[in-house]
N, C-alpha and C positions, 0 to 999 in steps of 0.2 A: 836346593831347588827353590825357585821363586814361585809364588802363587798370586792370583788376582782376586781381590775382595769385591764382592757385589752386595749392595744394600748396606743399611746401617751407616754409622759415622765413618767407616773406612772405605766406602764405595769408591772403586776405581784405583785404590792403592795396590801397589805390588810390594809384597813383603816376602822375606825368606820363611819357608815352612814346609810342611808336608804331613802326612798321616790323615786320620779321619777328621780332626779338627785343628784349628789354629786360633790363637788369641791375639787380638790387637787392641791395645788400650782398654782392657777389661771387657771387651766384647768377644763373643764366641762366634766363630764361623765354621760351617760344616762343608765337607767336600761334596762336590756335585759331579756328574758325569760330563759336564760341559768344559770346553776349552775356549779361551779368549786369546786375542792377539795383543802382544806387547808392542810398543812403538818401535822397538828395535827388530821387529819381525818374528820374534819367537812366540810359540804357542805356550800359554800358561794354563794350568788347571784352575778352574774357578771354584772359589769357596763362597757360599752364600751365608749371609748374616742370619743368626737365629733370633727372631723377634722376641722370644720369651726371655732372652738374657738381659734386655734393657727395659722391657715394658711390664706393667703390673698385670698379673694374671691370677689375683685372688689367693695368694699364698700367705696372707695374714702377716704376722710379725716377721716372717722370713723375706718379705718382699721389700728389698732395699735397692735403690739405684746406686751405681758406682760413681 
């Protein structure tokens, strides 16, 4: 199954995946209840970028970018 990524560095990309989360180039995307349209006419489940996977949120020494 292909999914559509929204937000973050993978915004607009269509990748193979499924389940609750997908990973694209070290970024985490979570499933939403939304569907988007692929240029070939098919509906794809939208996965939204988790901003805390790439941004600093005060986690001290554990806070490292990929």
